[in-house]
N, C-alpha and C positions, 0 to 999 in steps of 0.2 A: 137145043137152045143153050147158050152159055149162062151158067148160073151165077157168074161173078162179074158180069158186065158192069163197067163203071167203078168197080172197087179198086182201091189202092192197097197194095200189100207190101209189107216189109218182112223179109226173112233174114235173120242173122245166121251167119255160117252157111250161106247159100251157094258156095262155090263147088261143093261136092256132096255125095251121099244123099241122105234124106232131104236136106235142104235144097239141093240141086233138083232132085226129082219133084219136090213140092213146087218149086219156082215154075218148072215146066208145066205141071198140072194146073196151077193157078192161071198161068198165062193162057193155056189152051182153053180154059173156062172163062176167059175174057177179062181177067184182072190186069191191072197195071202193076208190075212187079218190081220191087227194089230188092237186091240181095247185098249182103255185106260180108266182108271177110278181112283177115288180117293181112294176107299176102297179096300185094298189088298184082302181080303177074297172073296169079290163080283167079282172082275175082274179075280181072279184065277179060281173061279167056272165057270164063263161065258166062259172063254178061253178054259177050259177043255171040257165043253159041246159042244162048237162050233168047237172045233179042230182048233183053231186059236191061234195067239200070244197075250198074255195079258201083257201090261205095266202099271205100276202105275204112275199116273201124275195127279196133281191138275191143271186143265186148267185155274184157276184164278191166278196162281203163275208163274211169268215169269221165275224164276229159274227152276221150273219144266218143263216149256214149252221148254226151251233151252236144258235141260237134255234129254227130250223126243226126240227132233230132233237129238241130238248127237247119242242117242241110236239106233234110227231107221237108221240113216246114217251108223253106224257101222255094224248093222246086215243085213240091206236090200239094202243099197245104196240109189238110188233115188226112188221116189214114183210116181204113176200114178193117184191115186184117194185120195182125202182128204174130208172127211165128218166131218164138224165141227158141232157137235151135242150136246155136253155137255151144259147143261143149268139148271137153277132153276127157280121156280115160288114162289113168295111170294106176299101176298095181304095186302093192307092197303089203306085207303083213302089218298089223297094228304095232307089233313090237319093233319093227324095223322102219316104220314110216318116217321119212325126213320131213322136217318142218317145211322146207321149201317146196316139196311135192304137195303137202297138205294145202299150203297157201295157194299154190298154182291151180290146183283142181277146184278148190272152193272159190277163188277169185273169178275163174271163168264160169263154172257151172252154177254157182249159187249167187255170189255177190254181183257178178256181171249180169246174170239173168234178172235178179231182183231190181237192180237199178235201170236196166233197159226197160222193164215194164214201168217202173216208177217215172221215168223221164218221158216216155211215150204217151202216158195217160192223157196229159193236157191236150194232145193234138189227135186224139181219137174221136171219130164221129159217134153220134148216137147209133145204137145197134152195131157197134163194131164187135169183132170177135178176136180174142186173144187165145193162142194155143201155146202152151209150154211143152217142149219135148222132154218128157221124163224118161224112165226106164224101168223095165221089170226088175232091175238090180235093187230098187227100193223095196222089193217084196221077197226076193228069193235069197237074200243074204249071201252073195258069192264070196268065198274066201279070197283075201288079198285085194278086195275092192271096197274096203270099208268106207274110205273117204268119198269115192265116186257114189256109192249107194247112199251115203248120208246127204250128199249134195242134192241127189234126186228126190230123196224123201223130204227134204226141206222144201224143195220146189213144189212138191205136191201140197204141203201145208200152206204155202203162200197162195197157191192157186185157189184153194177153198176160200181163204179170207179175201182175196181180191175179187172173187165172184160175188161175195156179199157186199163188199165195199162199193163196187162199181154197178151193182144191179139197178140203182135208181137212175143211172144213165143208160140203161139197157145195153151195157157192154157185157158181153158173155165171156167167161174165162173158163177154159177147160185144159186138160192135160192128155197127151198121147204117150203111152209108155210101150215102146217096141221092145221085143225080145231080140235075140241075135238076128241082125240083118246084114245081107251081103253088101258091104260098103268098104271103102278104102281103110277105114278104121281097123278092120280085121287084120289087114296086112301089118298095121302099125303095132298090133299087140302080139305079132308073131304067130298068126294062125297057120298051123300045118295040118295034115290029114288026121293026125292023132287027136289034136285039140278039137278040130271040127267034128270028128266022130263023137267025142266026149260031149260036146255042146249039144249036138243034134239028139243024142240019146236022152237028153232032158226035156225034149219037145215032143209032145204026142204026135204032131204032124210030121215029125222026123225030117225037117229041113229048115234052112234059114229063111227068114222073110226076104222080100224084095223091096227096095226103096220105093218103087212106084206103088206098092200096096199100102205102105204107110202114107204116102203122098195123097192117095184117094181118100183116106180117112180124114186127114187133115183138111182137104178141100171140102169134104162134107161138113165138118164142123165150122168152117169159115163161111159157109153159105147160109142163106136164109132158110134152107131146108132144116137146119138144126137150131132154129130160132127159140125153141123151148128147152134147149140143153145148156146147163150152166152149172159150174162147180163139180164137173165129173171128170173122172180119169178113165181113159179108155185103153185097155190092154190089147195090144195086137202082137201076139206072141206065139201063135200055133198051139196055145194051151199050156205053155210053160209054167204059168202060175197056178194051174189047176192042182 
């Protein structure tokens, strides 16, 4: 039995990685899925592969966020599931962090996520579910990831307050914090065997997670099976934070 029949879901950054796998999982569970992304070619290809709706939007840009909300409202009305997934990772020591990189990471990971939530609230149905994609980086303090970790820690703080503010509308807000997951972002940070071995050595289960594993957790939180879960952060990290 499909647990999300009749639900409308929006996934930001849905053309690859965890967002893509979650779109697939939600679709298979009966949801009507909309994915967003910045790159036209990538989002159109992913939408075709998944048989979902693809909309172009830069989640760091408030004009794009407003346009996205208007577009979703016009085409679908209200929504039931919002996965705020779009994010970027850039590394530098605190001493050498350029202001441009600081602003870029914060604009996507925190400011963009914050205002995506803010602007979508008016078109959320009663009993809707919001999931913010955070990270174990908010807990393990990885060197050279100070801004990324700070952006995710800030997101966790917003999640808890949003859970309180939206509770009277029965809208649940939770966060999912993956550890290292095998996605294209690993290639972007220059993953080689040495770095992979170093990272897996910090994980008791001695492996990276799979996007589909994270997607199943998100699908659970989006469903009515999680109707009494609100204001919680779920670590899915093979024990990395233990």
